[in-house]
N, C-alpha and C positions, 0 to 999 in steps of 0.2 A: 514382583507381583505374583508369580507362580508359587513362590514359597508361601505367601500369605494365603493363597487359595488352598494349598495342601494342608496348611495348619488349620484352616477353618473346617475342612472336610474331616480331619482327624478328630476335632473337637465336637463334631456333630452339628455344626452350625449350618443353617440353611441360607444359601445365597439365592436371592430372588431370581426367578426365571425371567429372562428377557424375551419378549415376543420376537419371533424371527421375522425378518423382512419378507413380505410376500414376493414370490417369484414373478417378475415382470416378463410378459411376453414380448414378442418383437413389436416395436413401435412402428406405426404408420409414418412414412416419410413423404412429405409433399413432393420431393424430387422424383419419386416414382411416377407421379402424375405427369410431370414434365417429360420424363423419359417416354411414357406411353404416347403422349401427343406427338413427339418427334418420330417415333417408330410408325405411328399411323400415317403421318405425312409421307414418309418414305415409302410405305407400303402402297399408298394411294397412287404414287407415280408408276408403280409396277403393276398393280392389280387392276387399276381402272383405266389403263391406257388401251385404246381400241387397236386391235390387230389390223395392220394395213396390208396383209397378204405377204407373199413371198418375194424376196428381193431378187431382181434380175438386172442385167446390164441393159443399156439403151439399145445396143445393137440387137440383142435378142428380142427386145420388145418391138424393135422396128421390123425385123425380118419375119418373126413368127406371128405377130398380132396386128401391127399397124398396117403394113402393106397388104395383108390378107383380108383386110376389111372387117376384122373381128372386134375392133375396139368400139365400145359404146360411148365412153367419155373418159376424159383425163382430168383429174382434179389435182391442182398444185397448191401447196401452202408452205410457208416458212417453217423450218424445223432446225433449230440451232443455227449454224452458219451456212447450211445448205438449203436447197429447195427440194422438198419431198413431193414426188409425183405418184399418185395412186391411179392404177389402171383398172377400169371397169369393162368387162367383156360382155358382149351380147349373149342373151340367154340361149339362142340357138347354136351359137358357136361354141358354147361350153361343152357340147357333147362330142366335139372332135377329140380324137386320141391324143393330140398334142397337149391337151390340158389335163390328161390323167396324172401327170407329174405333180399337179398342184392340189390333188384331192386330199392330201395329208393335212392341208391347212384347215385349222379348226373352224375358220369362218367361211370356207368354201363349200358350197353345196349346189350340185347341178339342178336340183329341184327347187332351189330357192328363188326369190324374186330378184336376185342379183343386187342386193342392197349393200354388199360389201365388196371392196376391191379384191381382185385376184392376185395381182402382183403390184410391185412398186419399184421405182428406181429413183436415184438422186441426180439432181441437176445443179449447176453452179448458180445461175441467176434466173429470174423470171424471163428477162429479155432473151437470154441465151436459150431457154427452153422453147420459146416461141419460134426462134430462128431454126432450131433443130427440127421442130415439127414441120415447119414450112419447107425446109430443104428436103426432108424425107418424103413429102407428099407432092412434090412439084411435077413428078413424072406420072402421077396417077391419071386415069381417064377423066375427062371433064365431067362426066355424069356421076362419078363417085364422090360422095360428100367428104369434105375435109374435116379432120378432128382437130379442134382447137382446145387449148388448155383452159380449164375453168379455175380462175384464181380465187382463193378464199383464205380466211384467217381461221385456222383450225384450233379448237380447244376441246378438251375432253369433257363432256357434260357431266359424267360421274365425278371426276376430279374437281370440277368447278363447284358442283353441288356440295361436295365434301368440304372444300376450303371456304365456301361462303356460308354454310349453315352449320355443319357438324363441328368444325374447328372452333368457331366462336363459342359454341355451347360448351365444348370441353374446356376452353380457357376460363369461362365463367365458373364452371363447376370447380376447377382447380383453385381459382382465386378464392372462392367461397370456403372451400375446405381449409385453405391456408389461413384465412382470417379467423375462422372458428377455432382453429388450433392455437392461434396467437392469443385470442381472447379467453379461451377456456383451458389453457395449458396449466403448467406448474405455477408455483408461487412467485417465481422470479420473472424478471423482464418488465420493462416499463410499459409495453403495449398490451399487456394481458389485463383487459378491462374487468373481466368477471372474477379474476383472482387477485385483484389489487389489494384487497383487504385481508389476504392470507398472510400468515407469519412467514418471515424470511429466515427463521432460525435454522441453523445447521445441526442435524442430529448426529451425535456420536454414540454408538453403542458397542456391544462386545464384538460385532463383526467389523466395525470401523478400525482402521489401523492408526491408533494414537500411541506413539512410541515413547512419549514423555511421561516419566513417573517422578515421584518425590525424590528419588535418588539423583535425578538430573537437576534438582533445584538446590543449589548450594546456599548455605546460610539460611536466613528466615526461619529459624528453628521454632520460634514462638508462633509465627503465622502458620507454619506447617502443622504444628500440634493442634491448632484450632480447626483447620479445615480437615485434617485427618480424622478428627472426632466426628465431623459431619459424615464423611465417607463411611466410617465404621458404623455409624448409626444405621445408614441405609443398608449395609451388609448384614448387620446383626441387631435389628431393632429390639429383639426380645430382651437383650441384656440391659437395655435402658428402661423399657416399658415395665419390666417386672418391678422396678423400684419406684414406678410412678412418674418417671421423668419424661419430659417432652423435648424433642429436638428443636433448636432454634429454627424459626421459619426462614430467616435470611441472614446472610453475613456480608458486610460491606468491606471490601479491601481498599484501604486508603493509603496513599503514599506518593512520593515524588515520581515524576516520569522516569522510567527505566529501572525501577527497583524490583521488578519481577512480579507484578500483580497478575498480568495476563498469563505469564509463564506458570504461576502457581495454579491458576484455573485450568490450564492445559494438563498439569500434573493430576489434578482432581479428575479430569476426564479420562486420563490414562489409568488411574488407580481404581476408580469406581466401577463396580460391576452393575451399573444401572445406566439407563439412557441419560445422555447429557446434551442439553440444548444450548447452543452457543450463538449469540448475535450481538450486535452493537446497538447502542442507544439511538444512533442515527437511522437504523433500519426501520424504526417506527415512524419516522418523519416523512411526510409526503405532501405534495401540493394540494391534494384533494381533501376536503373536509370530512372528518370522521374516519379516515383510513387508519390513523395511529391507534385509536381506541379499538377498531375492528381487529387490527393485528395483535393487540394485547389479548383480546378475548380468544382469538384463534390459537395464540401461543399457549395459553393456559389450558385450553381445551385439549390440545395435543398432549401437553404435559400430564394432564389428569388421566388421559387414556393410557399413558405409558408409566404411570406412577408405580413404584417409587422412582423419582428421577430428580435431576438437578437442572436448573435454568441458570445460565451465566449471561449477564448483560454487561458488556464492556462499555466504558465511558458513559455511565448512566446519567451523568450531568447533562447530556444532550436533551433528555426529556424530564429530568428530575429537578430542574431549577425551582427555586422558591416561587410560588405563585404570587402574582400581583406586583412583581419587581421588575417587569420588563417594559414598563412605560406605555403599554397599549391601553388606550382609554376606550372602553366599550368594545363592541364587536365580538367576534368569535375567535378565541385563541385555540388553535389546533393543538399546540403543545400542552396547554393546561388540560384539555380534554383527554389527551393521552395519559398524562400523569394521574388524573382522577380515576381513569379506568384501571391503571396499574395499582393504585391504592386500594381500590375495591377488590381486585382480584387477589391481592396479597393478604388482605385481612378483611373480607366482607362477610355477608351473611352466608354465602356459599363458599366456605373455606375449602381450599384444596388440600387434602391430606397427603402427606408424604411427597410433597412438591417443595423442594428447597431452592431458594433464590440466592445466587452468588452475584455480586456486582462489584465493579472496580471503578475508581475515579481518582483523579488527583486534584479535584475541586470539591472536596466535601463541604467547604464553607458555603457554597452556593446552593446546596441541596435543600429541598423543602423539609421543614421540621416534621411534617406528618409522615414523610417517607422514612425518617430515621427513628421514629418512635418504636418502643418495644412492641413486639407482635408483628412487625414488618421486618425491619432489619434489627434483630435483637443484638447483634454483635457488630462492632466496628473493629476490624483487624488492621492495625497500623503496620505498614510495611516500610520501615525506615531505611535510610541509606546504610549500607553495610559498614561495620566497624573493621578494624584491622584483621581480626580473626576470620570474620566472614568473607572479607576480600580475599584472604588466602585460599579459602575453600572455593570461591568463585574462580580464581585464577587456575586452580587445579582442574576444574571442569573444562575451562576453555582452552587450556594449553595441551590437553590430552591429544587432540587430533594433530597437533603441530609436531614437526620434526625439530625438537629442541636440543640444546646442548646439555650434557650431563650435569654440569656444575650450576645450572639455573636454579635459583632459590626463590620459591614462591613467597616465602615470608618477606624477603627483601622487596619483591615486587609489590606486595600488599602495603608495605610502608611507604612506597613511592607514589601511592595513589590515594591520598586522603580525600574524602568527599566524592569519590567516584561511585557511580551506581553500577549495578550489574551490567547494564547495557554499555556503559562507558568502558568497563573492563573488557567486555567482549570486543569492543572496537579497538582497544589497545592491543589485544592479542592478534587481531586480524591485521592491524597496521604494522605490528612488529614483523609478522610473516612477510608482508609486502616489502618492507624495508630490507629484510634479509635477502629476499629474492632479487631485489634491485641491485644489491651488492654482490650477487652471485655466490652467496654462502650456501653451504650444505646443511646448516642447522641454524635455528634462531637462538641467539645468545642474549646475555644480559644487556649489552649495549644497544641492541635492536629495540628492546623494550623501553629503555630510557629515551632513545630517540623517538619512539612512538608516543610516549607521554609528552615530550616536548612538542612534538608535531600537533598533538590534539589540543594541548593547553595553549600553546603560543602561536601556532600556525606554522606554515612552511617557511624555511629559511630563504632569505633573499640576499645572497652574498654578492650579487651583481648590481645591487642598488647603488646609484651614484650619490655619494655623500662627501661633502667638502671636508678638508682637514679641520676647519674650525667647528663644523657641526659634529664631526666625530669626537672631538675633544669635549664638546659640551655634553654629548650623550654619555661619554665615559665618566665625566664629573658627576652627572646626574645619577647614574647607576652606582658609582662608588659611594655617593652620599647615602643611598639606600642601604648598601652593604655595611657601611661604617656605623650608622646609627643603630641598625638592627643588631649588629654584633655587640654594641656597647650597652644595650638596654636589656634588663633581666627578663621582662615578659614579652618582648618582641620576638616574633618567630625568627630563628637564626637562619642565615642565608646558606644555601647549599650550592648554588651556581648563579653567576651573573654573566651576562653577555651583552655585547653591543652589536651583534649581528642582527639585522632587521628580521622580524618574524611577523607575518600577517600585516596588520596595520601599525604595529609598534616598531619603533626604531631601536629599542633595547629592552631587555627583560631581566628580571631577577626572580629566581625560584627560591621559595622559603620552605622551611620544615615546620609547619604549624603543629601545635599541640592540639590533640582532639579533646576539647573541653566540653563538659556538659553544662557548666555554668561559667559565666565570665564576670569578673569583678571590674570596678571602674579603673583601677590602676593598670590592669591588663589591657583594657581598651585604649587608655591614654598612651601606653607604650607603643601599641600598634599604630595609633594615629601619628605619633612622633616619628616612627620609622617610615611611615608612608610619606610624610612631609620632608624626609631627609633628602630627596632628590632636588626639590626646589630650594631647600636651605643650602645645599652644596653649591648650586648655581649662584646664589646670593653671596656666599662666602668667597667664592673664587673669582667671580666676574663682577660682583656688585650690581648685578642685574638679573632679571628672571626672563623666562621664555614661555612659549605655549606648550612646551613638552610635558608639563605636569598636569594636563587635563584629566587623565584617568585617575591620578593621585587625588586631585581635588574632589572629583566625583565620589571616590570611595570614602574620603575623610568626611565629606559633607553628609553622606548617608549614615556613617557611624556616629557623628556628633548629633544629628537629628534624632537618631534612635535613642541615644543616651538621654536626651532631653524630653522627647515626646512619647516614647514607648516604654522604656525600662524604668523611668522615674529615678534616674541617677543624678539629677541636678538639685543642688541645695536650695536655689531660689524658688523653683517650682514645687519642690518637695515630692512626696510620694503620690504622684498622679500620672496617669497614662491616658493618651488619646487614641489608643489602638484598640480596634474591635477584632478579636481573633475569629469571630463567627463569620465575618464578612457581610453581615446583614444589619449594619448599623442604621440608625434612624436619622442620621445627620446627612440627608441627601442634598439639602438645599442651603445649608449653612455650616460654618466651622463649629466644632464643639467647644470653642473658647472665645473669649472676648478679644477686641482689638488690642487692649492693653496687654493681655496675655500673649498675643501673637508677637507684639513688639518685644516682650521679655524673652520669648523663645528665640527670636532672631538674634537678639543680643547675646544670649547664652551660647548659642551655636557658634557665633563668630568668635566669642571669647575663648571657647574650647579650642577651636582650630588655630587661632593666632597664638594662643599659649603654647601649644605643641610645636608650632612653627618656630617660635623664638627659642624653645628648648632645644630643638634640633640644631639651630644655628649655633647655640652655645657649645653643644657637644662637638660640632665640627670645627669650630674655631680652636677648641682645646686640642684637637687631633688633626690639625690642618696638614701637617707634614705627612702623616700616614694616609690621609685622603689623597694627596697629590701622588704619593708613591703608588697607591692602589690604582689610581686613574692611569698613570703612565704604563703600568704593567698591563692594564686592561686594553689600552690602545695597541700595545705590542702584540698581545696574545689573543685578544677579542673575546676569550672565554676564560673565566676564573672559577675555581672550585673552593670548597671549604678549606682544603689544605693550604692553598695560596694565601688565604686570609690569616691562617694561623701563623704563617711565616712573618707577616707584617704586624699583626696585632698581638700575637702570642695566643696561648690557649684560652679559649673562652671560659669566663668564670662561671657561667650558668650551664653546666653540662647536662643537667637533668631535663632541660627544656627540649621538647619535641621528639623524644625517643619513640613515641608511638605514632608520630605523624610523618609526613613526607612532603616533598615539593609539589604542591598542587596549586599554589597561588602565583600569579604572574603580575608584575607591575610594569606595564608598558609605558614607553615614552612616545607620545603621539606628536605628530607634526602639527 
């Protein structure tokens, strides 16, 4: 990306200036309010506590004050686990020299009305205090008044006033500030009432660290070319506008899950020198009426303020579904209101200039036609599953961080994963590293990747599963039937590996090497159907009975036969007709698009196709019954057989050109 910037500077091309983010000051935090309240409560205990004089012992109190007749009164109250006793001295007696030692007390003043205690001491209990005072005064003259303890429950009036009045007010103020911040804060958060209509888009600009570029996106050359043109237009608009051209307003990335649509959008964010707004289609959806449309308006308002810019909406089918197809009769449809607002913002009277929309979906068939028309999404960029060359490039990206062995061949790995998406390949690389670590290897090698493919396609091996000898032989015969028929048919995918070790929910599995075809002819489909029926046919030939182990085979063959008859128009009786709607918006919601007579014909033709290939498989196996038995016996002994083992039994396969560009990606499980 830096090289591109330098090139643009040398050529004198102007890169749009991106507004810098305003420097945000320190934010107010509600926890500071809580901290202030706690500090105030602690301070109240120290600042508002009334001074009770200077502490003395009971003996000193008795000898210097009580027996001298200087005590006016004694006040006792509970303080913690002790009894605190405050001593009040008569005003005339305060002038004696003995009390000069207490003049440093801030509450002591000889000229005062003696409202504060001069000294205090601690007693154990109230009863014990009364007994002490009585014992100390029992020898006093009869005419001298006795001092009795006045018992009270002491509380600080200032502290009580603070706790009863000031503290609740502070708590209410703190709670009010907290609620106002929740309601009037940023765009996120479910409790922010005043900002619920704000856009939830995440802004990426030059200051944001987006490290993904087009160099990190392997394959997808055509898709990268189209989106790079959009990025180039935003960087160098004059090159296009001088010729009178206009940049497409929107581009829709369509493809299967895991093919790299979102990754491509991240690369656009990393390459573009313009603001990039990223959000999901579900971010517009809310339980409140009108919120979705409000968020769309706010999103485009932000984008217009920062234009030129790019808006990326992932999984746009969450709000872009065709209107009137959801079965809601009357009432207010919030999703449709959101879609209507999006249509207006993308191409309404107030068109936003230099705001480009990128969107991604794997459900393009359910999108509204108004959303796909020219002027809104001018381009639909199809992101297909990678071919063998692109898979090699994807492998090279994902194995770079791995500690791999030197002889690892990415071209071989690409051939071993037909039909795998980019996400699947990333999973294979990670799984291979985990398998190598589990085996305490210092590097990831070829076998680890093959084990990872087997693990992902077929599931985890279950070598400890209890299988009786008769069941094990039945499974071996079944899998040997698949291997034999596929080896003998020209257009069937040749076998690479067959095993009777249980994986996942299957009791056995066969890996094929399919050819990556762009078009398929009827005889090719029939050969594949015959090979699929080879397992059940082998059971019939060997045991003269069948079992439930062919469930997945029957399911696959049924789908293939039905597709030949009802979708591809490959049946002679029905002719060149299809009942498939590729748009997904067919009008046959309440009835079948054919009559009952045609339905009967379809059922008969599907059954005839399946039974015909079943009988064909039986004929092939009866002609090669000795080889079938030999293959099953070796399979029972070794549990896993490869292509080389089949060549020993059957000889070199006659159809060597089949499957050179493909690899084992299909699994035929035997189900219980």
